[in-house]
C-alpha positions, 0 to 999 in steps of 0.5 A: 818461505811465504805463500805469497812468494810462490803465487805465481811461480811462472812468471819471471823477469823478462830479461831473465826469459831474454837472456835464456832465449839469448844463451840457447841461440848462441849454445845451439849456433856456434861458429863450428867452421871455425874448428875445421876450416884450417885456420888456426888463429889463436887468442892468448895461445888458445885456438879462438873456437876453444876460447868461444865455447869457453866464452859461452860456458861462462855466459850461460853460467852467469845467466843461471846464477842470475836468474837464481839470485833473482828469484830467491830475492823475490822469495825473500821479498814476498 
């Protein structure tokens, strides 16, 4: 790795920061009332609350992978 790739390790693409902020909002403010309201709506045989949490996990995983790939590409280019 060159020194240029590590010149400013605190500088990230603004879309990555925005995506992580959205991750935090979605993960920390889940609709828990779905799990306790008594309505057992299901999609594909799963309760909608379970589907929500699986979707959030996939969304957060994608953001981590995208950030890693972006930073790895910047390090290779620099």
